[in-house]
C-alpha positions as CSV (number, residue, x, y, z in Angstrom):
1,X,20.5,-95.7,134.7
2,X,19.6,-94.9,131.2
3,X,16.2,-93.4,132.2
4,X,18.0,-91.2,134.8
5,X,20.5,-90.0,132.1
6,X,17.7,-89.3,129.7
7,X,15.8,-87.3,132.4
8,X,18.9,-85.3,133.1
9,X,19.4,-84.6,129.4
10,X,15.8,-83.4,129.0
11,X,16.1,-81.2,132.1
12,X,19.3,-79.7,130.7
13,X,17.7,-79.1,127.3
14,X,14.7,-77.5,128.9
15,X,16.9,-75.2,131.0
16,X,18.8,-74.2,127.9
17,X,15.6,-73.4,126.0
18,X,14.3,-71.3,128.9
19,X,17.6,-69.4,129.2
20,X,17.7,-68.7,125.5
21,X,14.1,-67.5,125.5
22,X,14.9,-65.3,128.5
23,X,17.9,-63.8,126.8
24,X,15.9,-63.1,123.6
25,X,13.1,-61.5,125.6
26,X,15.6,-59.3,127.5
27,X,17.3,-58.3,124.2
28,X,14.1,-57.4,122.4
29,X,12.1,-56.1,125.3
30,X,8.3,-55.5,125.4
31,X,6.1,-53.0,123.8
32,X,6.1,-49.8,125.8
33,X,2.7,-48.7,126.9
34,X,1.7,-45.1,125.9
35,X,1.2,-42.4,128.5
36,X,-1.9,-43.0,130.6
37,X,-3.3,-39.6,129.8
38,X,-3.3,-40.5,126.1
39,X,-6.7,-42.3,126.2
40,X,-6.9,-43.1,122.5
41,X,-3.3,-44.5,122.3
42,X,-3.9,-46.5,125.5
43,X,-7.2,-47.9,124.1
44,X,-5.4,-49.0,120.9
45,X,-2.6,-50.6,123.0
46,X,-5.1,-52.6,125.1
47,X,-7.1,-53.6,122.0
48,X,-3.9,-54.9,120.3
49,X,-3.3,-57.1,123.4
50,X,0.3,-57.5,122.1
51,X,2.7,-56.6,125.0
52,X,5.5,-58.7,123.3
53,X,5.2,-56.9,120.0
54,X,8.9,-56.3,119.4
55,X,9.6,-60.0,119.9
56,X,6.6,-61.0,117.9
57,X,7.6,-58.8,115.0
58,X,11.1,-60.4,115.0
59,X,9.6,-63.9,114.8
60,X,7.1,-62.6,112.2
61,X,10.0,-61.5,109.9
62,X,11.8,-64.8,110.6
63,X,8.7,-66.7,109.6
64,X,8.2,-64.5,106.5
65,X,11.7,-65.2,105.3
66,X,11.3,-68.9,105.8
67,X,8.0,-68.8,104.0
68,X,9.6,-67.1,101.0
69,X,12.6,-69.3,100.9
70,X,11.0,-72.7,101.6
71,X,7.2,-72.9,102.2
72,X,6.0,-70.9,99.3
73,X,8.2,-72.6,96.7
74,X,7.3,-76.0,98.0
75,X,3.6,-75.1,98.0
76,X,3.9,-74.0,94.3
77,X,5.6,-77.3,93.4
78,X,2.9,-79.2,95.4
79,X,0.1,-77.4,93.6
80,X,1.7,-77.8,90.2
81,X,2.6,-81.4,90.6
82,X,-0.8,-82.7,92.0
83,X,-4.1,-82.2,90.3
84,X,-7.0,-80.7,92.2
85,X,-8.6,-84.0,93.0
86,X,-5.4,-85.4,94.5
87,X,-4.9,-82.3,96.7
88,X,-8.5,-82.5,97.7
89,X,-7.9,-86.1,98.8
90,X,-4.9,-85.1,100.9
91,X,-6.9,-82.4,102.6
92,X,-9.9,-84.8,103.1
93,X,-7.7,-87.5,104.6
94,X,-6.0,-85.1,107.1
95,X,-9.4,-83.6,108.0
96,X,-10.7,-87.1,108.7
97,X,-7.9,-87.9,111.0
98,X,-8.7,-84.8,113.0
99,X,-12.4,-85.5,113.2
100,X,-12.3,-87.7,116.4
101,X,-10.6,-84.9,118.2
102,X,-13.2,-82.5,116.8
103,X,-16.0,-84.8,118.1
104,X,-14.5,-84.6,121.6
105,X,-14.5,-80.8,121.6
106,X,-18.0,-80.6,120.2
107,X,-19.1,-82.6,123.2
108,X,-17.0,-80.6,125.7
109,X,-18.6,-77.4,124.3
110,X,-22.1,-78.9,124.6
111,X,-22.6,-78.8,120.8
112,X,-24.4,-82.1,120.5
113,X,-25.8,-81.6,117.0
114,X,-22.3,-80.8,115.7
115,X,-20.9,-83.7,117.7
116,X,-23.4,-86.0,115.8
117,X,-22.3,-84.4,112.5
118,X,-18.6,-85.1,113.4
119,X,-19.4,-88.7,114.3
120,X,-21.4,-89.2,111.1
121,X,-18.7,-87.6,109.0
122,X,-16.0,-89.9,110.4
123,X,-18.0,-93.1,110.1
124,X,-19.1,-92.3,106.5
125,X,-15.8,-91.0,105.2
126,X,-13.7,-93.8,106.9
127,X,-15.9,-96.5,105.6
128,X,-16.9,-95.2,102.2
129,X,-14.2,-92.6,101.5
130,X,-12.3,-94.9,102.0
131,X,-10.3,-93.8,105.0
132,X,-11.3,-90.2,104.3
133,X,-9.6,-89.9,101.0
134,X,-12.9,-88.5,99.6
135,X,-15.3,-86.3,101.6
136,X,-18.3,-88.5,100.8
137,X,-20.2,-87.1,103.8
138,X,-20.1,-83.6,102.4
139,X,-20.8,-84.8,98.9
140,X,-17.1,-84.1,98.0
141,X,-18.2,-80.8,96.5
142,X,-15.7,-78.0,96.9
143,X,-18.2,-75.5,95.3
144,X,-21.0,-76.3,97.7
145,X,-19.9,-76.1,101.4
146,X,-23.5,-76.7,102.5
147,X,-23.8,-80.1,100.7
148,X,-24.3,-83.1,103.0
149,X,-22.5,-82.8,106.3
150,X,-19.9,-80.0,105.8
151,X,-16.5,-80.1,107.7
152,X,-16.0,-77.9,110.7
153,X,-13.0,-77.6,113.0
154,X,-12.7,-77.5,116.8
155,X,-9.8,-77.6,119.1
156,X,-8.9,-77.2,122.8
157,X,-8.2,-73.4,122.3
158,X,-11.8,-73.0,121.1
159,X,-13.1,-75.2,123.9
160,X,-11.3,-73.1,126.5
161,X,-12.7,-69.9,124.9
162,X,-16.2,-71.4,125.2
163,X,-15.5,-72.1,128.9
164,X,-14.6,-68.5,129.4
165,X,-10.8,-68.7,129.6
166,X,-9.1,-65.5,128.5
167,X,-6.8,-65.7,125.5
168,X,-3.9,-64.0,127.1
169,X,-1.4,-62.0,125.1
170,X,-1.0,-62.3,121.3
171,X,1.9,-64.4,120.3
172,X,3.8,-65.0,117.0
173,X,5.4,-68.4,117.3
174,X,8.5,-69.4,115.3
175,X,7.5,-71.6,112.4
176,X,3.9,-72.0,113.8
177,X,2.7,-68.5,113.3
178,X,0.0,-66.5,115.2
179,X,-1.3,-67.8,118.5
180,X,-1.9,-66.8,122.1
181,X,-1.3,-68.2,125.5
182,X,-4.6,-70.0,125.6
183,X,-4.1,-71.7,122.2
184,X,-0.6,-72.7,123.0
185,X,-1.8,-74.5,126.1
186,X,-4.7,-75.9,124.0
187,X,-2.3,-77.2,121.4
188,X,-0.4,-79.2,124.0
189,X,-3.6,-80.6,125.5
190,X,-4.8,-81.6,122.0
191,X,-1.8,-83.8,121.5
192,X,-2.7,-85.9,124.5
193,X,-6.5,-86.1,124.1
194,X,-6.6,-86.7,120.3
195,X,-7.4,-90.5,120.1
196,X,-5.9,-90.7,116.6
197,X,-2.4,-90.2,118.1
198,X,-2.7,-93.4,120.0
199,X,-2.9,-95.4,116.8
200,X,0.9,-95.3,116.7
201,X,3.5,-96.2,119.2
202,X,4.4,-93.7,121.9
203,X,7.8,-92.8,120.5
204,X,6.3,-91.9,117.1
205,X,3.2,-89.9,118.3
206,X,4.9,-86.5,118.2
207,X,6.2,-87.1,114.7
208,X,2.8,-88.4,113.6
209,X,1.0,-85.3,114.9
210,X,3.7,-83.0,113.5
211,X,3.5,-84.6,110.1
212,X,-0.3,-84.0,110.0
213,X,0.3,-80.4,110.9
214,X,3.0,-79.9,108.2
215,X,0.8,-81.5,105.5
216,X,-2.1,-79.3,106.5
217,X,0.1,-76.2,106.4
218,X,1.5,-77.1,103.0
219,X,-2.0,-77.7,101.6
220,X,-3.3,-74.5,103.1
221,X,-0.4,-72.5,101.7
222,X,-0.8,-74.0,98.3
223,X,-4.4,-72.8,98.2
224,X,-3.6,-69.3,99.3
225,X,-0.5,-68.3,97.3
226,X,-2.3,-65.4,95.5
227,X,-4.3,-64.4,98.6
228,X,-1.0,-63.9,100.6
229,X,0.6,-62.1,97.7
230,X,-2.3,-59.7,97.5
231,X,-2.2,-59.1,101.3
232,X,1.5,-58.4,101.2
233,X,1.1,-55.9,98.3
234,X,-1.8,-54.1,99.9
235,X,-0.8,-54.0,103.6
236,X,0.8,-50.8,105.0
237,X,1.9,-52.8,108.1
238,X,1.8,-56.5,107.2
239,X,2.3,-57.6,110.8
240,X,-0.7,-55.6,112.1
241,X,-2.8,-56.8,109.1
242,X,-2.0,-60.5,109.8
243,X,-2.7,-60.0,113.5
244,X,-6.1,-58.4,112.7
245,X,-7.1,-61.0,110.2
246,X,-6.0,-63.8,112.5
247,X,-8.2,-62.5,115.3
248,X,-11.2,-62.0,113.0
249,X,-11.1,-65.5,111.7
250,X,-10.5,-67.1,115.1
251,X,-13.5,-65.2,116.4
252,X,-15.6,-66.8,113.6
253,X,-14.2,-70.2,114.5
254,X,-15.0,-69.9,118.2
255,X,-18.5,-68.6,117.3
256,X,-19.1,-71.4,114.9
257,X,-19.5,-69.0,112.0
258,X,-21.4,-66.4,114.0
259,X,-18.4,-64.1,114.3
260,X,-17.0,-61.7,111.6
261,X,-17.0,-62.9,108.0
262,X,-13.9,-64.9,107.1
263,X,-11.5,-62.8,105.1
264,X,-9.5,-65.8,103.9
265,X,-11.7,-68.9,103.6
266,X,-8.9,-71.5,103.4
267,X,-7.0,-70.3,106.5
268,X,-9.2,-71.6,109.2
269,X,-6.4,-73.1,111.2
270,X,-4.4,-69.9,111.3
271,X,-6.6,-67.3,112.8
272,X,-7.1,-66.3,116.4
273,X,-10.2,-64.9,118.1
274,X,-11.2,-61.3,118.2
275,X,-10.6,-60.5,121.9
276,X,-13.9,-58.7,122.2
277,X,-16.2,-61.1,120.3
278,X,-15.7,-64.5,121.9
279,X,-18.5,-67.0,122.2
280,X,-19.1,-68.3,125.7
281,X,-21.8,-70.8,124.7
282,X,-23.8,-71.6,121.6
283,X,-26.7,-69.6,123.1
284,X,-25.2,-66.8,125.2
285,X,-22.4,-64.6,124.0
286,X,-20.6,-61.9,126.1
């Protein structure tokens, strides 16, 4: 009886969320395509791949307000309260927890050399780190990313890109920031295939995963306070600037560094692929 009640409650909650989203979509509308005979405008519209731009801009402004009210001040406190070595340990520990998932995606993408690196990093940092608190595998050198076995990230969104799955429309998610349909699906799949999540009981897995994401976001924000400030001051259209930077960096992530140069080195979890420069495999690119 309890399970049936819980199922009904979850179904009702899902219906309410869908109804609320549908209402918001109806209220904000979609970006209106330019006239078909305006070839330049139509090309720019397709390149943006942002049919939900009015809604995305709304959530972008919401996220920006929340950042200024909460995330940025907390990031300043975090950076001021912890010395560099402590913050490096936090980042190293979170990176180490993600490494088993990265190993899985290295294998799924056929990147066996990188898979070996991920396995070696996890074994070394867990045993000697200890538990990843120091990035011993990379020499724990923030100034030399090529030392030892450097960290790299992989996720289901990147794996789907390598398999040739289209990204779908650009999305600006509440609280989570830039994404696309493919990466939203990838994030959900990541939660279930990441072996680290199974270290805790089922009822605590979501909180465990969300906690790691929150810590990573806080650490990333603390390392990019000045970078974000500079972008905000210099951007004519901040939304379009963030969208472009996100795509450029995600392209580099999918291409394992073979894409465009990274404009913001510490923001590797926040940028989407460039729609036209995705890597299909480590050898052949389309």
